[in-house]
C-alpha positions as CSV (number, residue, x, y, z in Angstrom):
1,L,-85.8,51.9,-23.7
2,G,-83.2,49.4,-23.2
3,G,-79.8,48.9,-24.7
4,T,-76.6,49.1,-22.8
5,L,-77.0,50.2,-19.1
6,A,-74.6,50.5,-16.1
7,Y,-75.9,50.1,-12.7
8,G,-73.4,50.2,-9.8
9,G,-70.5,49.4,-12.1
10,R,-72.0,46.5,-13.5
11,V,-73.0,46.6,-17.4
12,E,-76.1,45.0,-18.7
13,H,-77.2,44.8,-22.4
14,R,-80.8,44.7,-22.5
15,P,-82.9,44.3,-25.8
16,V,-84.3,47.8,-27.1
17,L,-87.9,48.3,-26.9
18,N,-89.4,48.3,-30.4
19,G,-85.8,48.1,-31.8
20,E,-87.1,46.8,-35.3
21,G,-90.0,49.2,-35.4
22,R,-90.4,52.6,-36.9
23,L,-88.8,55.9,-35.6
24,V,-90.7,57.8,-32.9
25,E,-92.5,60.9,-34.4
26,T,-93.6,64.2,-32.5
27,A,-97.3,62.9,-33.1
28,D,-96.5,59.7,-31.0
29,I,-95.1,61.7,-28.2
30,E,-98.2,64.1,-28.2
31,R,-100.5,61.0,-28.2
32,A,-98.7,59.7,-25.2
33,V,-99.0,62.9,-23.3
34,R,-102.7,63.2,-23.9
35,L,-103.2,59.5,-22.8
36,S,-101.1,60.1,-19.7
37,R,-103.1,63.3,-18.9
38,R,-106.5,61.3,-19.7
39,V,-105.5,58.4,-17.3
40,S,-104.5,60.8,-14.6
41,G,-107.6,62.7,-14.9
42,Y,-109.7,59.6,-14.3
43,A,-107.5,58.4,-11.7
44,L,-108.1,61.8,-9.8
45,A,-111.9,61.5,-10.6
46,V,-112.2,58.0,-9.0
47,C,-109.9,59.0,-5.9
48,V,-112.4,62.1,-5.4
49,A,-115.4,60.1,-6.0
50,G,-114.0,57.4,-3.7
51,R,-113.4,60.0,-1.0
52,F,-116.9,61.4,-1.2
53,A,-118.4,57.9,-0.8
54,Y,-116.2,57.0,1.9
55,G,-117.2,60.2,3.9
56,A,-121.0,59.6,2.9
57,I,-120.6,56.0,4.4
58,R,-119.2,57.1,7.6
59,R,-121.7,60.1,8.0
60,R,-124.6,57.4,7.5
61,T,-122.8,54.8,10.0
62,A,-122.4,57.7,12.5
63,D,-126.1,58.7,12.1
64,T,-127.3,55.3,12.7
65,G,-125.1,54.4,15.5
66,R,-123.9,51.4,13.7
67,G,-120.2,50.4,14.2
68,R,-120.0,51.6,17.7
69,E,-119.5,49.3,20.6
């Protein structure tokens, strides 16, 4: 990431991310893909749990008559 970039005819020279570091290997990409999938799975689980919790709270509020004016 980084290096020479052109946006709308304007050229920018940005530092290269990890320019002095070792070269990327296949194992690095595989680890990054596993991490991305794991984070996506956790995010999905949190969203699903939040949706169920929201539904349960709404049902409980509707059953007790709270929240109505």
